[in-house]
C-alpha positions in Angstrom: 43.0 -30.4 -103.1 42.6 -30.5 -106.8 45.8 -28.5 -107.3 45.2 -26.0 -104.5 48.1 -26.4 -102.1 47.4 -23.4 -99.7 45.2 -20.4 -99.1 46.4 -16.9 -98.4 44.0 -14.6 -96.6 44.1 -10.8 -96.7 43.1 -9.6 -93.2 40.9 -6.6 -92.7 37.8 -7.0 -94.9 38.3 -10.8 -95.3 38.8 -12.3 -91.9 37.9 -9.4 -89.6 36.1 -6.0 -90.1 37.7 -3.1 -88.3 37.2 -0.6 -91.1 35.3 1.7 -88.8 38.2 1.8 -86.4 40.7 2.5 -89.2 38.6 5.3 -90.6 38.0 6.8 -87.2 41.8 6.7 -86.5 42.5 8.7 -89.6 39.9 11.2 -88.5 41.4 11.5 -85.0 44.9 11.9 -86.4 43.7 14.6 -88.9 42.2 16.5 -86.0 45.4 16.1 -83.9 47.7 17.5 -86.6 45.1 20.0 -88.1 45.3 18.4 -91.6 42.4 17.9 -94.0 41.1 14.5 -95.2 40.5 14.4 -98.9 37.1 13.2 -100.0 37.1 9.5 -100.6 40.5 9.0 -99.0 39.6 5.9 -97.1 38.3 3.9 -100.1 41.3 5.0 -102.2 43.8 3.9 -99.6 42.1 0.6 -98.6 44.5 -2.3 -98.7 47.6 -0.1 -99.1 50.4 0.7 -96.7 50.5 3.9 -94.7 53.7 4.7 -96.4 51.7 5.1 -99.6 48.5 6.6 -98.2 50.2 9.4 -96.2 52.3 11.0 -99.0 50.3 10.1 -102.1 46.6 10.1 -101.1 46.5 12.3 -98.0 49.6 14.4 -99.1 50.4 15.1 -95.4 54.1 14.6 -95.5 56.9 13.7 -97.9 59.9 13.1 -95.7 60.4 9.5 -94.7 60.7 10.2 -90.9 57.6 12.4 -90.9 55.6 9.7 -92.8 56.7 7.0 -90.4 55.9 9.1 -87.3 52.4 9.8 -88.7 51.9 6.1 -89.6 53.0 5.0 -86.1 50.6 7.4 -84.4 47.7 6.4 -86.7 48.2 2.7 -85.7 48.5 3.6 -82.1 45.1 5.3 -82.2 43.7 2.3 -84.1 44.9 -0.2 -81.5 43.4 1.9 -78.8 40.0 1.9 -80.6 40.3 -1.9 -81.1 41.0 -2.5 -77.4 38.0 -0.3 -76.5 35.5 -1.7 -78.9 36.8 -5.1 -80.0 36.8 -6.5 -83.6 34.2 -8.3 -85.6 35.1 -11.6 -87.2 33.4 -11.7 -90.6 30.7 -14.3 -91.4 32.2 -17.6 -92.5 35.8 -16.7 -91.8 36.4 -18.7 -88.7 34.4 -21.7 -90.0 36.4 -21.7 -93.2 39.7 -21.6 -91.3 38.6 -24.5 -89.1 37.6 -26.5 -92.2 40.9 -25.9 -93.9 42.8 -26.9 -90.8 40.8 -30.1 -90.6 41.6 -30.9 -94.2 45.3 -30.2 -93.7 45.3 -27.2 -96.1 47.9 -24.7 -94.9 46.8 -21.0 -94.6 48.7 -17.8 -94.3 47.9 -14.1 -93.7 49.1 -11.8 -96.5 48.2 -8.2 -95.4 49.3 -4.6 -95.5 48.4 -4.4 -91.8 51.3 -3.5 -89.5 52.5 -6.4 -87.3 51.5 -4.7 -84.1 47.9 -4.6 -85.2 47.9 -8.3 -86.1 49.4 -9.2 -82.7 46.7 -7.2 -80.9 43.8 -8.9 -82.8 45.4 -12.3 -82.5 45.5 -11.8 -78.8 41.9 -10.8 -78.8 40.5 -13.5 -81.1 42.9 -16.5 -80.9 42.9 -16.7 -84.7 46.6 -17.1 -85.0 46.4 -20.8 -84.4 44.9 -21.3 -87.9 47.8 -19.8 -89.8 51.1 -21.4 -90.6 52.6 -18.2 -91.9 52.0 -14.5 -91.3 53.2 -11.8 -93.7 52.4 -8.1 -93.0 53.2 -4.7 -94.4 56.4 -4.5 -92.2 57.9 -7.5 -93.9 58.1 -6.1 -97.5 59.5 -2.9 -99.1 56.7 -2.8 -101.7 53.1 -3.1 -100.6 50.0 -4.0 -102.6 49.4 -3.8 -105.6 53.0 -5.1 -105.8 52.9 -8.9 -105.4 55.6 -9.0 -102.7 53.3 -9.8 -99.7 51.7 -12.8 -101.4 55.0 -14.1 -102.9 56.6 -14.0 -99.4 53.6 -15.7 -97.9 53.8 -18.6 -100.4 57.5 -18.8 -99.7 56.9 -19.1 -96.0 54.4 -21.8 -96.6 56.9 -23.6 -98.7 54.6 -23.6 -101.7 54.8 -22.4 -105.3 52.8 -19.2 -106.0 50.8 -21.0 -108.7 49.6 -23.5 -106.0 48.1 -20.8 -103.8 44.6 -19.2 -103.8 44.3 -15.7 -102.4 41.1 -14.3 -100.7 40.9 -10.5 -101.0 38.5 -7.7 -100.8 40.5 -4.7 -102.1 41.3 -3.8 -105.7 45.0 -3.4 -104.8 45.1 -6.8 -103.2 43.4 -8.5 -106.2 46.0 -6.9 -108.5 48.8 -8.0 -106.2 47.5 -11.6 -106.2 47.2 -11.7 -110.0 50.7 -10.2 -110.4 52.0 -13.0 -108.1 50.6 -15.6 -110.5 47.9 -16.7 -108.1 44.2 -17.2 -108.5 42.1 -14.9 -106.3 38.6 -15.1 -104.8 37.2 -11.7 -104.0 34.6 -11.0 -101.4 32.3 -8.0 -101.6 32.8 -6.7 -98.1 34.5 -3.4 -99.2 33.6 -3.1 -102.9 30.3 -4.0 -104.8 30.3 -7.5 -106.3 30.0 -6.1 -109.8 33.3 -4.2 -109.4 35.3 -7.3 -108.6 35.4 -8.7 -112.1 39.2 -8.7 -112.2 39.3 -11.6 -109.7 39.1 -15.2 -110.7 35.8 -15.4 -108.9 33.8 -13.2 -106.5 31.3 -13.8 -103.7 29.2 -11.6 -101.4 31.0 -13.1 -98.4 32.7 -16.2 -97.0 29.5 -17.3 -95.3 29.0 -21.0 -96.2 32.2 -21.2 -98.2 34.0 -24.6 -97.8 37.4 -25.8 -98.8 35.8 -27.6 -101.8 34.3 -24.3 -102.9 37.8 -22.8 -102.8 39.2 -25.7 -104.8 36.5 -25.1 -107.4 37.6 -21.5 -107.7 41.2 -22.6 -108.1 40.3 -24.7 -111.1 38.7 -21.8 -113.0 
């Protein structure tokens, strides 16, 4: 479609919204281990891997094993909350995925989310049938804002990075997409629209967005 060969979706904040469960899981973990949560920690860490959040933002641990143990426990809590309350598919996301599939435009997930979380949500929503490739935080050594997640997603789709459009909501993800040499459409689900100027284009949400609209963003 007018040069756009594939679309790579970030996950939380683009396709689904489970931010409340993520934030609550950090709060529960903090209570369990009697550690403080710095003010603004959730927004600062949004879109980044736990291996960055725990030592750098929360400053809860510095040893690799301790960081991994805390990360595993946090995601265990998160998955329990998701099973209890479900997840919300964001407006326009399912419709856009259906339309891309009908037009034969391949789609991938490029997310910092651990694979276990994706599996749990795929099982609950059936959204996995829309994606030809899935890349998560477990698949790369360097998370966003490094470009690795998106470069690997393009590779798995068999496409050049320059032929892919990324849809993101987080500043770290926007930077990662640009560093990968990709155009990026930002959605204002996590950050205000006026703060997303680094992206190729930005919209309030995916509601009403069509493959042709994505192709127009790609040509900017």
